[in-house]
C-alpha positions as CSV (number, residue, x, y, z in Angstrom):
1,M,-11.3,-36.5,-15.2
2,R,-10.7,-37.9,-11.7
3,S,-7.0,-38.3,-12.1
4,V,-6.7,-34.7,-13.5
5,F,-8.3,-33.2,-10.5
6,S,-6.5,-35.4,-8.1
7,T,-3.3,-33.9,-9.4
8,L,-4.7,-30.4,-8.9
9,G,-5.7,-31.3,-5.4
10,L,-2.2,-32.4,-4.5
11,I,-0.8,-29.2,-5.7
12,C,-3.3,-27.2,-3.7
13,V,-2.3,-29.0,-0.5
14,V,1.4,-28.7,-1.1
15,A,1.1,-25.0,-2.2
16,L,-1.0,-24.2,0.9
17,S,1.5,-25.8,3.2
18,A,4.3,-24.0,1.6
19,G,2.6,-20.7,1.9
20,V,2.4,-20.2,-1.9
21,V,-1.4,-19.9,-2.0
22,P,-2.9,-17.7,0.8
23,G,-5.3,-20.1,2.5
24,L,-3.7,-22.0,5.3
25,V,-1.3,-21.0,8.1
26,E,0.4,-23.7,10.1
27,I,0.5,-23.1,13.8
28,G,3.8,-21.9,15.2
29,P,5.8,-18.8,15.9
30,A,7.9,-19.2,12.8
31,R,4.8,-18.8,10.7
32,A,3.4,-15.8,12.7
33,M,2.1,-13.0,10.4
34,A,1.9,-9.4,11.5
35,H,-1.4,-7.6,11.0
36,S,-2.0,-3.9,10.6
37,D,-5.6,-3.7,11.7
38,D,-6.3,-4.5,15.4
39,D,-10.0,-4.8,14.6
40,D,-9.6,-7.5,11.9
41,L,-10.4,-10.3,14.4
42,A,-13.3,-8.6,16.2
43,P,-16.3,-10.9,15.7
44,A,-18.5,-10.2,12.8
45,P,-22.0,-8.8,13.7
46,S,-23.6,-12.2,13.4
47,F,-21.1,-13.8,15.8
48,T,-21.6,-14.0,19.5
49,R,-19.2,-12.1,21.8
50,A,-19.3,-14.9,24.3
51,G,-16.6,-17.5,24.9
52,F,-16.6,-20.9,23.3
53,E,-18.2,-22.8,26.2
54,Q,-20.9,-20.2,26.6
55,A,-21.6,-20.3,22.9
56,K,-21.8,-24.1,22.9
57,A,-24.3,-23.9,25.7
58,A,-26.3,-21.2,23.9
59,A,-26.4,-23.3,20.7
60,R,-27.6,-26.4,22.6
61,A,-30.3,-24.4,24.4
62,A,-31.5,-22.9,21.1
63,G,-31.4,-26.3,19.3
64,R,-29.0,-24.9,16.7
65,P,-25.7,-26.0,15.3
66,L,-22.6,-24.2,16.6
67,V,-20.1,-22.8,14.0
68,A,-16.8,-22.5,15.8
69,V,-14.1,-20.6,13.8
70,F,-10.6,-21.2,15.2
71,T,-8.3,-18.3,14.4
72,A,-5.3,-16.4,15.7
73,S,-4.1,-12.8,15.8
74,W,-1.1,-13.6,13.7
75,C,-3.0,-15.5,11.0
76,G,-3.2,-13.4,7.8
77,P,-5.9,-15.6,6.1
78,C,-8.0,-15.4,9.3
79,H,-8.0,-11.6,9.0
80,V,-9.0,-11.8,5.3
81,M,-11.9,-14.1,6.1
82,N,-13.1,-12.1,9.0
83,R,-13.3,-8.8,7.1
84,T,-14.8,-10.4,4.0
85,V,-16.4,-13.8,4.2
86,W,-18.0,-13.7,7.7
87,R,-19.4,-10.2,7.0
88,E,-20.9,-10.9,3.6
89,R,-24.6,-10.2,3.7
90,G,-25.7,-13.7,2.6
91,M,-23.4,-15.2,5.2
92,D,-24.7,-12.9,7.9
93,A,-28.3,-13.8,7.1
94,W,-27.6,-17.5,7.1
95,I,-25.9,-17.5,10.5
96,R,-28.6,-15.3,12.1
97,A,-31.3,-17.7,10.8
98,N,-29.7,-21.0,11.4
99,A,-26.8,-21.2,13.8
100,V,-24.8,-19.8,16.7
101,A,-21.3,-18.7,15.5
102,V,-18.2,-17.9,17.6
103,L,-14.6,-17.0,17.0
104,V,-12.1,-19.0,19.0
105,D,-8.6,-17.6,19.4
106,I,-6.3,-20.6,19.7
107,D,-3.8,-18.6,21.8
108,Q,-6.4,-17.4,24.2
109,D,-8.5,-20.7,24.5
110,K,-5.8,-23.3,24.1
111,A,-8.0,-25.9,25.8
112,A,-10.6,-25.7,23.1
113,A,-8.0,-25.8,20.3
114,R,-6.4,-28.9,21.9
115,S,-9.7,-30.7,22.4
116,F,-10.6,-30.4,18.7
117,G,-7.1,-31.2,17.5
118,V,-6.7,-27.9,15.7
119,Q,-3.4,-27.9,13.9
120,A,-3.8,-25.0,11.4
121,V,-5.9,-21.9,11.1
122,P,-8.3,-20.8,9.9
123,T,-10.2,-24.0,10.9
124,T,-14.0,-24.0,11.0
125,I,-15.9,-26.7,12.9
126,V,-19.6,-27.4,12.9
127,L,-21.1,-29.0,16.0
128,V,-24.6,-30.5,16.0
129,D,-25.9,-31.5,19.4
130,G,-22.4,-31.0,20.8
131,Q,-20.9,-33.5,18.3
132,I,-18.6,-32.6,15.4
133,A,-20.6,-32.8,12.1
134,D,-17.8,-31.6,9.8
135,R,-14.7,-29.4,9.7
136,T,-12.7,-27.5,7.1
137,T,-9.3,-25.8,7.1
138,G,-8.2,-22.9,4.9
139,M,-10.0,-20.1,3.2
140,R,-13.2,-20.3,1.2
141,D,-15.3,-17.6,-0.5
142,A,-18.6,-16.7,1.1
143,Q,-20.8,-18.8,-1.1
144,S,-18.6,-21.9,-0.9
145,M,-18.5,-21.5,2.9
146,V,-22.3,-21.0,3.3
147,N,-23.0,-24.1,1.1
148,W,-20.5,-26.1,3.2
149,L,-22.1,-24.9,6.4
150,A,-25.6,-25.7,5.2
151,R,-24.5,-29.2,4.2
152,S,-22.6,-29.7,7.5
153,A,-25.5,-28.4,9.6
154,G,-28.0,-30.5,7.6
155,N,-30.6,-27.8,7.2
156,G,-30.3,-27.1,3.4
157,G,-29.0,-23.6,3.9
158,G,-31.9,-21.8,5.6
159,S,-33.1,-20.1,2.4
160,Q,-34.0,-23.5,1.0
161,P,-36.3,-25.1,3.7
162,G,-36.4,-28.8,3.6
163,A,-33.5,-29.2,1.2
164,T,-31.2,-32.1,1.7
165,P,-27.4,-31.4,1.7
166,A,-27.1,-32.9,-1.8
167,E,-29.6,-30.3,-3.1
168,V,-27.5,-27.3,-2.0
169,P,-26.0,-26.0,-5.2
170,A,-22.2,-26.3,-5.5
171,G,-22.0,-24.3,-8.7
172,V,-23.7,-21.2,-10.0
173,S,-26.8,-21.4,-12.2
174,A,-27.5,-19.0,-15.0
175,G,-30.1,-17.2,-12.9
176,E,-27.8,-16.9,-9.9
177,A,-25.1,-15.7,-12.2
178,Q,-27.3,-12.9,-13.5
179,A,-28.2,-11.9,-10.0
180,L,-24.5,-11.9,-9.0
181,L,-23.7,-9.8,-12.1
182,R,-26.2,-7.2,-11.0
183,T,-24.7,-7.2,-7.5
184,A,-21.2,-6.9,-8.9
185,Q,-22.2,-3.9,-11.0
186,E,-24.0,-2.2,-8.2
187,A,-21.1,-2.8,-5.8
188,A,-18.5,-1.5,-8.3
189,S,-20.5,1.6,-8.9
190,A,-20.7,2.2,-5.2
191,G,-16.9,1.7,-4.8
192,R,-17.2,-1.6,-2.9
193,A,-14.4,-3.2,-4.7
194,A,-14.1,-6.4,-2.6
195,E,-17.8,-7.1,-2.8
196,A,-17.8,-6.5,-6.6
197,T,-14.8,-8.7,-7.1
198,T,-16.4,-11.6,-5.2
199,A,-19.6,-11.3,-7.2
200,Y,-17.9,-11.1,-10.6
201,A,-15.5,-14.0,-9.7
202,R,-18.4,-16.2,-8.6
203,A,-20.7,-15.2,-11.5
204,W,-18.2,-16.0,-14.2
205,I,-18.8,-19.8,-14.4
206,G,-22.5,-19.4,-14.7
207,L,-22.4,-16.7,-17.4
208,G,-22.7,-17.4,-21.1
209,P,-19.8,-17.0,-23.6
210,A,-21.0,-13.5,-24.6
211,Q,-20.9,-12.2,-21.0
212,R,-17.7,-13.9,-19.7
213,P,-15.2,-11.5,-21.4
214,A,-16.8,-8.4,-19.8
215,A,-16.8,-10.0,-16.4
216,E,-13.2,-11.0,-16.7
217,L,-12.3,-7.4,-17.9
218,A,-14.1,-6.0,-14.8
219,L,-12.2,-8.4,-12.6
220,R,-8.9,-7.2,-14.1
221,E,-9.8,-3.6,-13.6
222,L,-10.8,-4.3,-9.9
223,M,-7.4,-5.9,-9.3
224,G,-6.0,-2.4,-9.7
225,T,-8.0,-1.0,-6.9
226,G,-5.9,-2.5,-4.1
227,K,-5.4,-5.4,-1.7
228,P,-9.0,-5.9,-0.6
229,A,-10.1,-6.7,-4.1
230,R,-7.2,-9.1,-4.7
231,D,-7.9,-10.8,-1.4
232,A,-11.5,-11.3,-2.4
233,A,-10.4,-12.8,-5.8
234,L,-8.0,-15.1,-4.0
235,L,-10.7,-16.3,-1.7
236,V,-12.9,-17.4,-4.6
237,R,-9.9,-18.9,-6.4
238,N,-8.8,-20.8,-3.4
239,A,-12.3,-22.1,-2.9
240,V,-12.4,-23.4,-6.5
241,Q,-8.9,-24.9,-6.1
242,L,-9.8,-26.6,-2.8
243,D,-12.9,-28.1,-4.3
244,A,-11.2,-29.1,-7.6
245,S,-10.3,-32.7,-6.5
246,G,-14.0,-33.7,-6.5
247,P,-15.0,-36.2,-9.2
248,S,-17.9,-34.1,-10.3
249,R,-15.7,-31.2,-11.4
250,T,-15.8,-30.2,-15.1
251,L,-13.5,-28.6,-17.6
252,G,-15.6,-25.5,-17.1
253,A,-14.7,-25.5,-13.4
254,L,-11.0,-25.9,-14.2
255,D,-11.2,-23.1,-16.7
256,H,-12.7,-21.0,-14.0
257,W,-9.8,-21.8,-11.7
258,L,-7.3,-21.0,-14.5
259,M,-9.0,-17.7,-15.2
260,L,-8.8,-16.6,-11.5
261,C,-5.2,-17.7,-11.3
262,D,-4.5,-15.5,-14.4
263,V,-6.4,-12.6,-13.0
264,C,-4.6,-12.8,-9.7
265,D,-1.2,-13.1,-11.5
266,D,-0.5,-16.5,-9.9
267,R,1.0,-18.2,-12.9
268,G,3.4,-20.3,-10.8
269,T,0.6,-22.5,-9.4
270,V,-0.7,-23.1,-12.9
271,L,2.8,-23.9,-14.3
272,R,3.4,-26.5,-11.6
273,W,0.0,-28.1,-12.3
274,F,0.7,-28.1,-16.0
275,D,4.1,-29.8,-15.5
276,Q,2.6,-32.5,-13.4
277,L,-0.3,-33.1,-15.7
278,K,2.0,-33.2,-18.7
279,A,4.3,-35.7,-16.9
280,S,1.3,-37.9,-16.3
281,G,0.6,-38.1,-20.0
282,D,-2.6,-36.1,-19.7
283,P,-4.8,-39.1,-20.4
284,A,-8.0,-37.1,-20.5
285,G,-6.7,-34.5,-23.0
286,T,-7.2,-31.7,-20.5
287,I,-4.3,-29.6,-21.9
288,R,-5.8,-29.8,-25.4
289,D,-9.3,-28.9,-24.2
290,L,-8.0,-25.9,-22.2
291,A,-5.4,-24.8,-24.8
292,P,-6.5,-21.2,-25.3
293,R,-6.4,-20.2,-21.7
294,L,-3.3,-22.3,-20.9
295,A,-1.4,-20.9,-23.9
296,T,-1.6,-17.3,-22.6
297,I,-0.6,-18.3,-19.1
298,L,2.4,-20.4,-20.4
299,L,3.5,-17.5,-22.6
300,A,3.3,-15.0,-19.8
301,G,5.1,-17.4,-17.5
302,G,8.1,-17.7,-19.8
303,R,7.1,-20.9,-21.4
304,G,7.0,-19.6,-25.0
305,P,7.6,-23.0,-26.9
306,A,5.0,-24.8,-24.7
307,G,2.5,-22.0,-25.2
308,A,3.0,-21.7,-28.9
309,A,2.6,-25.5,-29.3
310,L,-1.0,-25.1,-28.0
311,V,-2.0,-22.5,-30.6
312,S,-3.0,-24.1,-33.9
313,D,-4.4,-21.0,-35.6
314,A,-2.5,-17.9,-34.5
315,A,-4.8,-15.4,-36.3
316,S,-7.9,-16.8,-34.7
317,F,-6.2,-16.9,-31.3
318,T,-5.3,-13.2,-31.7
319,D,-8.9,-12.3,-32.5
320,A,-10.2,-14.2,-29.5
321,R,-7.6,-12.6,-27.1
322,F,-8.6,-9.1,-28.4
323,A,-12.3,-9.8,-27.8
324,A,-11.5,-11.2,-24.3
325,L,-9.3,-8.3,-23.2
326,V,-10.4,-5.1,-24.9
327,G,-13.7,-3.5,-24.2
328,G,-15.8,-2.0,-21.5
329,S,-14.8,1.3,-19.8
330,P,-11.9,3.5,-20.9
331,A,-9.8,2.1,-18.0
332,Q,-10.6,-1.5,-19.0
333,R,-9.7,-0.7,-22.6
334,K,-6.4,0.8,-21.7
335,S,-5.3,-2.0,-19.5
336,G,-6.8,-4.6,-21.9
337,L,-4.9,-3.2,-24.8
338,A,-1.6,-3.3,-22.8
339,R,-2.3,-7.0,-22.0
340,F,-3.3,-7.8,-25.6
341,R,-0.1,-6.3,-27.0
342,E,2.1,-8.3,-24.6
343,D,0.2,-11.6,-25.3
344,A,0.4,-11.0,-29.1
345,G,4.0,-10.1,-28.9
346,R,5.0,-13.1,-26.8
347,L,3.2,-15.5,-29.2
348,Y,4.7,-13.7,-32.2
349,G,8.2,-14.3,-30.8
350,A,7.5,-17.9,-29.8
351,M,6.0,-18.7,-33.2
352,H,9.2,-17.5,-35.0
353,A,11.4,-19.3,-32.4
354,A,9.5,-22.5,-33.2
355,G,10.1,-22.1,-36.9
356,R,6.5,-21.1,-37.6
357,G,7.3,-17.8,-39.3
358,A,4.4,-17.8,-41.7
359,E,1.9,-18.3,-38.9
360,G,3.8,-15.6,-36.9
361,S,3.3,-13.2,-39.8
362,R,-0.4,-13.9,-40.0
363,L,-0.6,-13.3,-36.2
364,A,1.1,-9.9,-36.7
365,Q,-1.3,-8.9,-39.5
366,A,-4.2,-9.8,-37.3
367,A,-2.8,-7.9,-34.3
368,L,-2.1,-4.8,-36.4
369,R,-5.6,-5.0,-37.9
370,L,-7.1,-4.9,-34.4
371,D,-4.6,-2.5,-32.9
372,D,-3.0,-0.3,-35.5
373,S,-0.8,1.6,-33.1
374,A,2.8,2.5,-32.6
375,W,2.9,0.4,-29.4
376,M,1.7,-2.7,-31.1
377,R,4.5,-2.4,-33.7
378,I,7.1,-1.8,-31.0
379,V,6.0,-4.8,-28.9
380,L,6.1,-7.1,-31.9
381,V,9.6,-6.0,-32.9
382,R,10.8,-6.2,-29.3
383,R,9.6,-9.7,-28.7
384,A,11.1,-10.8,-32.0
385,A,14.4,-9.2,-31.1
386,D,14.3,-11.0,-27.7
387,G,14.3,-14.2,-29.7
388,G,17.1,-13.1,-32.0
389,F,14.9,-12.8,-35.0
390,A,14.4,-9.9,-37.5
391,A,12.1,-9.6,-40.4
392,R,12.1,-7.1,-43.3
393,E,8.9,-5.5,-42.1
394,H,10.4,-4.7,-38.7
395,A,12.3,-1.7,-39.9
396,A,9.1,-0.3,-41.6
397,W,7.1,-0.8,-38.4
398,L,9.7,1.1,-36.4
399,E,9.7,4.0,-38.9
400,Q,5.9,4.1,-38.6
401,A,6.1,4.1,-34.8
402,Q,8.7,6.9,-34.9
403,R,6.5,9.0,-37.2
404,A,3.8,8.6,-34.6
405,G,6.0,10.1,-31.9
406,A,7.5,7.0,-30.3
407,N,11.2,6.9,-29.3
408,V,12.5,3.8,-31.1
409,A,16.2,4.5,-31.2
410,E,17.3,1.8,-28.9
411,L,15.1,-0.8,-30.6
412,K,16.5,0.3,-34.0
413,A,20.0,-0.4,-32.7
414,R,18.9,-3.8,-31.4
415,L,17.4,-4.6,-34.8
416,S,20.6,-3.7,-36.6
417,R,22.5,-6.1,-34.4
418,T,20.0,-9.0,-34.8
419,A,21.8,-11.7,-36.8
420,S,18.8,-13.8,-37.9
421,V,16.9,-12.1,-40.7
422,D,13.9,-13.6,-42.4
423,Q,14.2,-13.5,-46.2
424,R,10.5,-13.7,-46.9
């Protein structure tokens, strides 16, 4: 797996540098980003209001590490971290118990930025006894950051007295996942969308197969609440991506990354990773092992043939997608059904385009068994027509949809012009 994740790590670095993944801003006026909230870079409550030199002296006097967060008023990711990561309750508690933390604006304290060779923001540096213990550049989610801080400071994270850095958990245990799930549900009920998103996104990898679909559905619903929730999801996704080059990462961790990319509608990053992995020959069989998740992303990303090639049993795939997308609250069911219809329709069209008409028909039967609606019929016919294919049952499906009140006149006209008709 090392070669697989090394490929992913390269894409992360290139994507960040190119501004594709929000996580790193190179210093320079050409990359300056406007911000709408003047308070975004006010220090979090656990941060000192003192300057860098005063904070360094205070940390030395208290015998604590100094956490110096280099930022800038024009840095979008800095704003995101300051209003989410540094104010998260667990982060706040860790800093108060273990460190002195200070924000350093690189435009206001250029000497400090130069002395530490800061070339991009956000950059976080941990000083122990005045010496650099570690540094990291780019966005992380709160748990990833607090784990990194604990390892860098060498104190095991405060809440784990005496723990060595190696004992600070990098993943999420089953017990932690259940606690995060409760936090997510409570935060969602209270309308704290960003907090709920972070908790659901982190909990997912520690949940069992029976609970993951509901957590993913909740994340998709939260994405509709606005930018703070999406920013929170991107923070967790970027933390997973930034860590994915480590040799200890698993297929589960990569599936976690793929899920978050999908939830955030960032298919471009996955497509680039897929292309590089395929070009390498995929020696570890990662594409095969992650086929169900990858197939849906490829299909949604306009890679119909590649997506269809990963689906060996169309009917079982359709059943699994329905279970993963449809359920929960009425809002979740509505959005999940819309996504399910599009996924089924794309695969239906791709199956026929690949000459797998019989499998495509079984897929359609499964889709209509799960969603016996006019809209499911319309999507199936539309996707087939997009590929220049028509089957005898399409006319009957459109008649049924019309009787249910749907306007299918345009689609009927397209169907009559479609040259390729299946004679089954």
